[in-house]
DSSP file (Angstrom, degrees, kcal/mol; ACC not computed):
  #  RESIDUE AA STRUCTURE BP1 BP2  ACC     N-H-->O    O-->H-N    N-H-->O    O-->H-N    TCO  KAPPA ALPHA  PHI   PSI    X-CA   Y-CA   Z-CA
    1    1 A M    >>        0   0    0      0, 0.0     4,-1.0     0, 0.0     3,-0.6   0.000 360.0 360.0 360.0 -36.3   77.8  121.8  124.6
    2    2 A L  H 3>  +     0   0    0      1,-0.2     4,-1.5     2,-0.2     3,-0.2   0.830 360.0  63.9 -66.3 -29.9   81.4  120.6  124.9
    3    3 A N  H 34 S+     0   0    0      1,-0.2    -1,-0.2     2,-0.2     0, 0.0   0.837  99.4  53.9 -61.1 -32.3   80.1  117.4  126.5
    4    4 A D  H <4 S+     0   0    0     -3,-0.6     4,-0.3     1,-0.2    -1,-0.2   0.858 116.7  35.5 -69.7 -35.4   78.4  116.5  123.2
    5    5 A Y  H  X S+     0   0    0     -4,-1.0     4,-2.4    -3,-0.2     5,-0.2   0.527  92.4  90.6 -98.1  -7.5   81.5  116.9  121.1
    6    6 A L  H  X S+     0   0    0     -4,-1.5     4,-2.5     1,-0.2     5,-0.2   0.906  86.6  49.8 -60.1 -44.8   84.1  115.5  123.6
    7    7 A P  H  > S+     0   0    0      0, 0.0     4,-2.4     0, 0.0    -1,-0.2   0.889 112.0  49.7 -61.7 -35.5   83.8  111.9  122.5
    8    8 A I  H  > S+     0   0    0     -4,-0.3     4,-2.5     2,-0.2    -2,-0.2   0.920 111.3  48.1 -67.3 -42.8   84.3  113.0  118.9
    9    9 A L  H  X S+     0   0    0     -4,-2.4     4,-2.4     2,-0.2    -1,-0.2   0.889 112.2  49.3 -65.5 -38.8   87.3  115.1  119.8
   10   10 A I  H  X S+     0   0    0     -4,-2.5     4,-2.8    -5,-0.2     5,-0.2   0.920 110.8  50.6 -64.1 -43.1   88.8  112.2  121.7
   11   11 A F  H  X S+     0   0    0     -4,-2.4     4,-2.3    -5,-0.2    -2,-0.2   0.910 111.7  47.3 -61.2 -43.5   88.2  109.9  118.8
   12   12 A I  H  X S+     0   0    0     -4,-2.5     4,-2.4     2,-0.2    -1,-0.2   0.912 112.9  49.6 -64.8 -42.1   89.9  112.3  116.4
   13   13 A G  H  X S+     0   0    0     -4,-2.4     4,-2.4     2,-0.2    -2,-0.2   0.922 111.8  46.6 -63.3 -45.0   92.8  112.7  118.8
   14   14 A V  H  X S+     0   0    0     -4,-2.8     4,-2.9     1,-0.2     5,-0.2   0.903 112.0  52.6 -64.6 -39.7   93.3  109.0  119.3
   15   15 A G  H  X S+     0   0    0     -4,-2.3     4,-2.0    -5,-0.2    -2,-0.2   0.905 109.9  47.7 -61.7 -41.7   93.1  108.5  115.5
   16   16 A L  H  X S+     0   0    0     -4,-2.4     4,-2.9     2,-0.2     5,-0.3   0.908 113.1  48.0 -65.9 -41.3   95.8  111.1  114.9
   17   17 A V  H  X S+     0   0    0     -4,-2.4     4,-2.5     1,-0.2    -2,-0.2   0.933 113.2  47.4 -64.9 -44.8   98.0  109.6  117.5
   18   18 A V  H  < S+     0   0    0     -4,-2.9    -1,-0.2     1,-0.2    -2,-0.2   0.850 118.1  43.2 -65.3 -33.3   97.6  106.1  116.1
   19   19 A G  H  < S+     0   0    0     -4,-2.0     4,-0.5    -5,-0.2    -2,-0.2   0.874 122.8  33.7 -79.3 -38.2   98.2  107.4  112.6
   20   20 A L  H  X S+     0   0    0     -4,-2.9     4,-2.5    -5,-0.2     5,-0.2   0.779 103.1  70.9 -92.6 -28.2  101.2  109.7  113.3
   21   21 A L  H  X S+     0   0    0     -4,-2.5     4,-2.8    -5,-0.3     5,-0.3   0.917  99.5  47.4 -59.5 -46.6  103.0  107.8  116.1
   22   22 A P  H  > S+     0   0    0      0, 0.0     4,-2.3     0, 0.0    -1,-0.2   0.877 112.3  51.5 -63.3 -34.0  104.2  105.0  113.9
   23   23 A L  H  > S+     0   0    0     -4,-0.5     4,-2.0     2,-0.2    -2,-0.2   0.931 113.4  43.4 -65.2 -44.9  105.4  107.4  111.2
   24   24 A V  H  X S+     0   0    0     -4,-2.5     4,-2.3     2,-0.2     5,-0.2   0.923 115.2  48.6 -67.6 -44.1  107.3  109.5  113.8
   25   25 A L  H  X S+     0   0    0     -4,-2.8     4,-3.0    -5,-0.2     5,-0.4   0.892 111.3  50.9 -63.9 -38.6  108.8  106.4  115.5
   26   26 A G  H  X S+     0   0    0     -4,-2.3     4,-1.5    -5,-0.3    -1,-0.2   0.895 112.2  46.4 -65.0 -39.2  109.8  105.0  112.1
   27   27 A R  H  < S+     0   0    0     -4,-2.0    -2,-0.2    -5,-0.2    -1,-0.2   0.877 120.1  39.2 -69.7 -37.2  111.6  108.2  111.1
   28   28 A V  H  < S+     0   0    0     -4,-2.3    -2,-0.2    -5,-0.2    -3,-0.2   0.910 125.9  31.3 -80.6 -43.5  113.3  108.5  114.5
   29   29 A L  H  < S+     0   0    0     -4,-3.0    -3,-0.2    -5,-0.2    -2,-0.2   0.670  92.2 101.0 -94.6 -18.4  114.3  104.9  115.3
   30   30 A A  S  < S-     0   0    0     -4,-1.5     2,-0.1    -5,-0.4    -4,-0.0  -0.430  74.7-117.0 -74.1 140.1  114.8  103.3  111.8
   31   31 A P        -     0   0    0      0, 0.0     2,-0.6     0, 0.0    -1,-0.1  -0.482  22.7-141.8 -71.2 146.6  118.4  102.9  110.6
   32   32 A Y        +     0   0    0     -2,-0.1    -2,-0.0     2,-0.0     0, 0.0  -0.907  36.1 152.4-116.8 104.2  119.2  104.9  107.5
   33   33 A H        -     0   0    0     -2,-0.6     5,-0.1     2,-0.0     2,-0.1  -0.745  25.0-166.5-129.6  82.1  121.5  103.0  105.0
   34   34 A P        +     0   0    0      0, 0.0     2,-0.3     0, 0.0    -2,-0.0  -0.398  14.1 163.5 -73.7 146.8  120.8  104.3  101.5
   35   35 A D     >  -     0   0    0     -2,-0.1     4,-2.1     1,-0.0     5,-0.2  -0.908  52.5 -91.4-146.5 177.5  122.0  102.5   98.4
   36   36 A A  H  > S+     0   0    0     -2,-0.3     4,-0.7     1,-0.2    -1,-0.0   0.874 122.2  49.9 -63.4 -38.6  121.1  102.7   94.7
   37   37 A A  H  4 S+     0   0    0      1,-0.2     3,-0.4     2,-0.2    -1,-0.2   0.898 112.5  46.7 -68.9 -39.4  118.5   99.9   94.9
   38   38 A K  H  4 S+     0   0    0      1,-0.2    -1,-0.2    -5,-0.1    -2,-0.2   0.847 113.4  48.4 -71.1 -32.9  116.7  101.5   97.9
   39   39 A L  H  < S+     0   0    0     -4,-2.1    -1,-0.2     2,-0.0    -2,-0.2   0.542  84.8 109.7 -85.4  -6.6  116.7  104.9   96.4
   40   40 A S     <  -     0   0    0     -4,-0.7    -5,-0.0    -3,-0.4    -3,-0.0  -0.525  63.4-146.9 -69.7 131.7  115.4  103.7   93.0
   41   41 A P  S    S+     0   0    0      0, 0.0     2,-0.4     0, 0.0    -1,-0.1   0.687  76.4  53.4 -76.6 -16.0  111.8  104.9   92.5
   42   42 A Y        +     0   0    0      1,-0.0     6,-0.2     4,-0.0     3,-0.1  -0.938  43.7 174.8-125.3 142.3  110.7  101.9   90.5
   43   43 A E        +     0   0    0     -2,-0.4     4,-0.1     1,-0.1    -1,-0.0  -0.451  43.7 122.6-133.0  60.2  110.8   98.2   91.1
   44   44 A C  S    S-     0   0    0      2,-0.4     3,-0.1     0, 0.0    -1,-0.1   0.308  85.7 -92.5-112.0   8.1  108.9   97.0   88.1
   45   45 A G  S    S+     0   0    0      1,-0.2     2,-0.3    -3,-0.1    -2,-0.0   0.305  98.4  66.2 105.1 -10.6  111.4   94.7   86.4
   46   46 A F  S    S-     0   0    0     10,-0.0    -2,-0.4     4,-0.0    -1,-0.2  -0.954  94.9 -78.7-140.2 161.5  113.1   97.0   84.0
   47   47 A E    >   -     0   0    0     -2,-0.3     3,-0.7     1,-0.1    -4,-0.1  -0.352  35.5-147.9 -63.9 132.3  115.4  100.0   84.2
   48   48 A A  T 3  S+     0   0    0      1,-0.2    -1,-0.1    -6,-0.2    -5,-0.0   0.759  87.3  54.7 -76.0 -25.7  113.4  103.1   85.0
   49   49 A F  T 3  S+     0   0    0      3,-0.0    -1,-0.2     2,-0.0     2,-0.1  -0.172  85.3  98.3-109.3  41.8  115.6  105.6   83.2
   50   50 A E  S <  S-     0   0    0     -3,-0.7     2,-0.1     1,-0.2    -4,-0.0  -0.322  89.5 -44.3-104.9-165.9  115.7  104.2   79.7
   51   51 A D    >   -     0   0    0      1,-0.1     3,-1.3    -2,-0.1    -1,-0.2  -0.399  47.6-139.3 -62.8 134.7  113.7  105.1   76.6
   52   52 A T  T 3  S+     0   0    0      1,-0.3    -1,-0.1    -2,-0.1    -2,-0.0   0.665  99.9  58.9 -72.4 -14.9  110.0  105.4   77.5
   53   53 A R  T 3  S+     0   0    0      2,-0.1    -1,-0.3     0, 0.0    -2,-0.1   0.225  77.5 130.0 -97.3  14.6  109.0  103.6   74.3
   54   54 A M    <   -     0   0    0     -3,-1.3     2,-0.3     1,-0.1    -4,-0.0  -0.327  59.4-117.8 -69.1 151.5  110.9  100.4   75.2
   55   55 A K        -     0   0    0     -2,-0.0     2,-0.3     0, 0.0    -1,-0.1  -0.677  33.0-176.5 -87.8 141.9  109.1   97.1   74.9
   56   56 A F        -     0   0    0     -2,-0.3   -10,-0.0   -10,-0.0   -11,-0.0  -0.939  35.9 -76.2-136.5 164.4  108.6   95.0   78.0
   57   57 A D    >   -     0   0    0     -2,-0.3     3,-1.2     1,-0.1     4,-0.3  -0.220  27.0-138.2 -65.6 140.3  107.1   91.6   78.6
   58   58 A V  T >> S+     0   0    0      1,-0.2     4,-1.7     2,-0.2     3,-0.7   0.598  91.3  86.3 -72.3 -11.3  103.4   91.2   78.6
   59   59 A R  H 3> S+     0   0    0      1,-0.3     4,-2.6     2,-0.2    -1,-0.2   0.766  77.8  65.6 -63.6 -24.1  103.7   88.9   81.6
   60   60 A Y  H <> S+     0   0    0     -3,-1.2     4,-1.8     1,-0.2    -1,-0.3   0.929 104.8  44.6 -60.5 -42.5  103.6   92.0   83.9
   61   61 A Y  H <> S+     0   0    0     -3,-0.7     4,-2.7    -4,-0.3    -2,-0.2   0.888 111.3  53.2 -67.7 -39.1  100.0   92.5   82.7
   62   62 A L  H  X S+     0   0    0     -4,-1.7     4,-2.5     1,-0.2    -2,-0.2   0.905 109.1  48.4 -64.4 -40.6   99.2   88.8   83.1
   63   63 A V  H  X S+     0   0    0     -4,-2.6     4,-2.3     2,-0.2    -1,-0.2   0.902 112.0  50.0 -65.4 -39.7  100.4   88.8   86.7
   64   64 A A  H  X S+     0   0    0     -4,-1.8     4,-2.3    -5,-0.2    -2,-0.2   0.912 111.2  48.4 -64.7 -41.9   98.4   92.0   87.4
   65   65 A I  H  X S+     0   0    0     -4,-2.7     4,-2.8     2,-0.2    -2,-0.2   0.907 110.3  51.7 -65.5 -41.1   95.2   90.5   85.8
   66   66 A L  H  X S+     0   0    0     -4,-2.5     4,-2.5     1,-0.2     5,-0.3   0.914 109.2  50.8 -60.1 -42.2   95.7   87.3   87.9
   67   67 A F  H  X S+     0   0    0     -4,-2.3     4,-2.1     1,-0.2    -2,-0.2   0.932 111.6  47.1 -61.0 -45.1   96.0   89.4   91.0
   68   68 A I  H  X S+     0   0    0     -4,-2.3     4,-2.6     2,-0.2     5,-0.2   0.919 111.6  51.1 -63.8 -43.8   92.8   91.2   90.2
   69   69 A V  H  X S+     0   0    0     -4,-2.8     4,-1.9     1,-0.2    -2,-0.2   0.944 115.3  40.6 -60.3 -48.5   90.9   88.0   89.4
   70   70 A F  H  X S+     0   0    0     -4,-2.5     4,-1.8     2,-0.2    -1,-0.2   0.781 112.5  55.7 -76.0 -24.8   91.9   86.3   92.7
   71   71 A D  H  X S+     0   0    0     -4,-2.1     4,-2.0    -5,-0.3    -1,-0.2   0.915 109.9  46.2 -67.8 -42.9   91.4   89.5   94.7
   72   72 A L  H  X S+     0   0    0     -4,-2.6     4,-1.8     2,-0.2    -2,-0.2   0.861 108.0  57.8 -66.2 -34.8   87.9   89.7   93.4
   73   73 A E  H  X S+     0   0    0     -4,-1.9     4,-1.8    -5,-0.2     3,-0.2   0.937 108.6  44.8 -60.2 -45.7   87.4   86.0   94.1
   74   74 A I  H  X S+     0   0    0     -4,-1.8     4,-1.7     1,-0.2    -1,-0.2   0.878 108.7  57.4 -66.1 -37.0   88.2   86.6   97.8
   75   75 A A  H  < S+     0   0    0     -4,-2.0    -1,-0.2     1,-0.2    -2,-0.2   0.827 111.8  42.5 -64.0 -30.5   86.0   89.7   97.8
   76   76 A F  H  X S+     0   0    0     -4,-1.8     4,-1.3    -3,-0.2    -1,-0.2   0.772 108.8  59.5 -83.1 -27.7   83.1   87.5   96.7
   77   77 A L  H  X S+     0   0    0     -4,-1.8     4,-2.6    -5,-0.2     5,-0.2   0.861  97.2  58.3 -72.3 -35.4   83.9   84.6   99.0
   78   78 A F  H  X S+     0   0    0     -4,-1.7     4,-1.9     2,-0.2     5,-0.2   0.962 110.4  39.5 -64.1 -53.0   83.7   86.5  102.3
   79   79 A P  H  > S+     0   0    0      0, 0.0     4,-2.1     0, 0.0    -1,-0.2   0.877 115.7  54.5 -64.8 -32.7   80.1   87.7  102.0
   80   80 A W  H  < S+     0   0    0     -4,-1.3    -2,-0.2     1,-0.2     4,-0.2   0.922 108.2  48.4 -62.7 -43.7   79.1   84.4  100.5
   81   81 A A  H >< S+     0   0    0     -4,-2.6     3,-0.7     1,-0.2     4,-0.2   0.860 111.8  49.8 -66.2 -34.7   80.6   82.5  103.5
   82   82 A V  H 3< S+     0   0    0     -4,-1.9     3,-0.3     1,-0.2    -1,-0.2   0.891 118.3  37.9 -70.3 -38.6   78.8   84.8  106.0
   83   83 A A  T 3X S+     0   0    0     -4,-2.1     4,-2.1     1,-0.2     3,-0.3   0.171  81.4 112.9 -98.9  17.9   75.4   84.4  104.3
   84   84 A L  H <> S+     0   0    0     -3,-0.7     4,-1.6     1,-0.2    -1,-0.2   0.873  75.7  51.5 -62.2 -38.8   75.7   80.7  103.4
   85   85 A K  H  4 S+     0   0    0     -3,-0.3    -1,-0.2    -4,-0.2    -2,-0.1   0.876 112.5  46.5 -65.8 -35.9   73.0   79.6  105.8
   86   86 A Q  H  4 S+     0   0    0     -3,-0.3    -2,-0.2     1,-0.2    -1,-0.2   0.853 114.7  44.6 -75.9 -34.3   70.5   82.1  104.4
   87   87 A I  H  X S-     0   0    0     -4,-2.1     4,-1.1    -7,-0.2    -2,-0.2   0.707  91.2-175.7 -87.9 -18.9   71.2   81.4  100.7
   88   88 A G  H  X  -     0   0    0     -4,-1.6     4,-1.8    -5,-0.2    -1,-0.2  -0.133  51.6 -20.5  67.2-154.7   71.2   77.6  101.0
   89   89 A R  H  > S+     0   0    0      1,-0.2     4,-2.8     2,-0.2     5,-0.2   0.864 133.0  55.7 -63.9 -41.0   71.9   75.1   98.3
   90   90 A P  H  > S+     0   0    0      0, 0.0     4,-2.1     0, 0.0    -1,-0.2   0.907 110.2  46.9 -61.4 -38.2   71.3   77.4   95.3
   91   91 A G  H  X S+     0   0    0     -4,-1.1     4,-2.0     2,-0.2    -2,-0.2   0.880 111.8  50.9 -67.2 -38.1   73.8   79.9   96.6
   92   92 A F  H  X S+     0   0    0     -4,-1.8     4,-2.2     2,-0.2    -1,-0.2   0.930 111.5  46.9 -64.4 -44.9   76.3   77.2   97.3
   93   93 A L  H  X S+     0   0    0     -4,-2.8     4,-2.3     1,-0.2    -2,-0.2   0.863 109.6  54.2 -66.7 -35.3   75.9   75.8   93.7
   94   94 A A  H  X S+     0   0    0     -4,-2.1     4,-2.3    -5,-0.2    -1,-0.2   0.903 110.3  46.6 -64.2 -39.6   76.3   79.3   92.3
   95   95 A M  H  X S+     0   0    0     -4,-2.0     4,-2.9     2,-0.2     5,-0.2   0.875 109.5  53.8 -71.1 -36.0   79.5   79.8   94.1
   96   96 A V  H  X S+     0   0    0     -4,-2.2     4,-2.3     2,-0.2    -2,-0.2   0.916 110.6  47.4 -61.9 -41.6   80.8   76.4   93.0
   97   97 A L  H  X S+     0   0    0     -4,-2.3     4,-2.3     2,-0.2    -2,-0.2   0.925 112.4  49.5 -63.0 -44.8   80.0   77.4   89.4
   98   98 A F  H  X S+     0   0    0     -4,-2.3     4,-1.9     1,-0.2    -2,-0.2   0.927 113.7  44.8 -60.2 -46.9   81.8   80.8   89.9
   99   99 A L  H  X S+     0   0    0     -4,-2.9     4,-2.4     1,-0.2    -1,-0.2   0.857 110.0  56.3 -67.8 -34.1   84.9   79.1   91.4
  100  100 A G  H  X S+     0   0    0     -4,-2.3     4,-2.3    -5,-0.2    -1,-0.2   0.909 106.6  49.4 -62.3 -42.2   84.8   76.5   88.7
  101  101 A I  H  X S+     0   0    0     -4,-2.3     4,-2.0     1,-0.2    -2,-0.2   0.910 111.9  48.7 -63.2 -41.7   85.0   79.2   86.0
  102  102 A L  H  X S+     0   0    0     -4,-1.9     4,-2.3     1,-0.2    -2,-0.2   0.882 110.0  51.5 -65.7 -37.4   87.9   80.8   87.8
  103  103 A V  H  X S+     0   0    0     -4,-2.4     4,-2.8     2,-0.2     5,-0.2   0.896 107.3  53.1 -66.7 -38.8   89.7   77.5   88.1
  104  104 A V  H  X S+     0   0    0     -4,-2.3     4,-2.2     2,-0.2    -2,-0.2   0.923 111.2  46.8 -61.2 -43.2   89.3   76.9   84.3
  105  105 A G  H  X S+     0   0    0     -4,-2.0     4,-2.3     2,-0.2    -2,-0.2   0.889 112.3  50.2 -64.4 -39.3   90.8   80.3   83.7
  106  106 A F  H  X S+     0   0    0     -4,-2.3     4,-2.3     2,-0.2    -2,-0.2   0.922 111.1  47.7 -65.1 -44.3   93.7   79.6   86.1
  107  107 A V  H  X S+     0   0    0     -4,-2.8     4,-2.7     2,-0.2    -2,-0.2   0.885 110.1  54.0 -64.4 -38.2   94.4   76.2   84.5
  108  108 A Y  H  X S+     0   0    0     -4,-2.2     4,-1.9    -5,-0.2    -2,-0.2   0.939 111.1  44.5 -60.8 -47.4   94.3   77.9   81.0
  109  109 A E  H  X>S+     0   0    0     -4,-2.3     5,-2.3     1,-0.2     4,-0.6   0.870 112.8  52.5 -66.2 -35.4   96.9   80.5   82.1
  110  110 A W  H ><5S+     0   0    0     -4,-2.3     3,-0.8     1,-0.2    -2,-0.2   0.928 110.6  46.7 -64.5 -45.0   99.0   77.7   83.8
  111  111 A M  H 3<5S+     0   0    0     -4,-2.7    -2,-0.2     1,-0.2    -1,-0.2   0.824 109.2  54.9 -67.9 -31.1   99.0   75.6   80.6
  112  112 A K  H 3<5S-     0   0    0     -4,-1.9    -1,-0.2    -5,-0.2    -2,-0.2   0.607 115.6-116.5 -76.7 -11.4   99.9   78.7   78.5
  113  113 A G  T X<5S+     0   0    0     -3,-0.8     3,-1.0    -4,-0.6    -3,-0.2   0.667  71.6 137.2  86.5  17.6  102.9   79.3   80.7
  114  114 A A  T 3 <S+     0   0    0     -5,-2.3    -4,-0.2     1,-0.2    -5,-0.1   0.739  72.8  52.4 -68.8 -20.7  101.8   82.7   82.0
  115  115 A L  T 3  S+     0   0    0     -6,-0.5     2,-0.5    -5,-0.2    -1,-0.2   0.518  86.4  98.9 -93.0  -5.5  102.9   81.7   85.5
  116  116 A E    <   -     0   0    0     -3,-1.0     2,-0.5    -6,-0.1     0, 0.0  -0.713  57.7-162.9 -83.9 125.8  106.4   80.7   84.4
  117  117 A W              0   0    0     -2,-0.5    -2,-0.0     1,-0.1    -3,-0.0  -0.945 360.0 360.0-113.5 125.9  108.9   83.4   85.1
  118  118 A E              0   0    0     -2,-0.5    -1,-0.1     0, 0.0    -2,-0.0   0.413 360.0 360.0 -99.4 360.0  112.3   83.2   83.3
């Protein structure tokens, strides 16, 4: 019965070693030089310990939306590239249309100055 579960136990053991070894080595071997910037819990562009109702620039949201849009674009491109031979010309044209729409949105944000950081 142990022969049936031995590969699973080995797999779990190797997974634990691969997961925990870098954490332990990083804790043991890494230099520790704390300063205020490293110990700060937030790196989002404004001071973390001010009034919670303060206004901040909407460009943070625009950058996040741009990241999501282009992340989804890449998520659609990989399966499309793998199945390109099977889907043929209609699939290629559909992806060209999809990428064209994304490029139009990107150019719109570029012209509006959403990518300019002051």
